[in-house]
SEKERO-192243 format. One record per residue (C-alpha): x, y, z. Coordinates in steps of 0.001 Angstrom, whole numbers, plus 500000, padded with zeros to 6 digits. Example, Ala and Ser with C-alpha at 12.3 -4.5 7.8 and 13.67 -1.06 7.14 Angstrom:
BEGIN
512300495500507800513670498940507140
//
This chain:
BEGIN
673289034602772348672664030949771825673787027998769761674906028290766151674213025397763776675743024750760367674815022412757511676573021484754278675246019211751566676385018032748151674709015889745521675533014849741997673239013068739554674369011504736278672251010228733385668964011171735086666917011795731939669448010936729217672983009610728874675502012386729416673305014492731725674984015687734908673798017977737666675537019134740826674087020832743873676021022344746783674209023713749839675310025723752866673159026727755799673488028432759166671027028976762017671712031357764917669587030809768010668951033886770138667958032188773368666726035193775365664388036330772568663119032863771561664260033645768045666223031919765314667891033617762343668648031444759326670456031698756011670798029121753259672638029203749936672320026644747124674560026471744046673225024496741051674949023323737855673581021303734921675200019961731754674042017621729025675237016507725599673023018953723670674250022221722174672393024175724874674641025969727381672922026244730757673769029012733204674612028041736769672050029094739354672338030405742896669442030448745355669468032271748708666946032021751511666988033993754759664528034524757538663589034655761181661580032291763320660084033602766560658732031146769118656050032266771568
//
């Protein structure tokens, strides 16, 4: 095998477009290096939330990305 890397990120934004708006974003990521094959496997997950003062109720969102990178 090879090295494993992790990443975590968080952001919050208030009053971006109007008073009372708030959004939150939480991200997780991992990369596994497979040294002998010159390959990397990666996975990322993002969780998103948004609220404002309107009567609209927004659903939270989850985004997932996964893939492989091969170096040659």
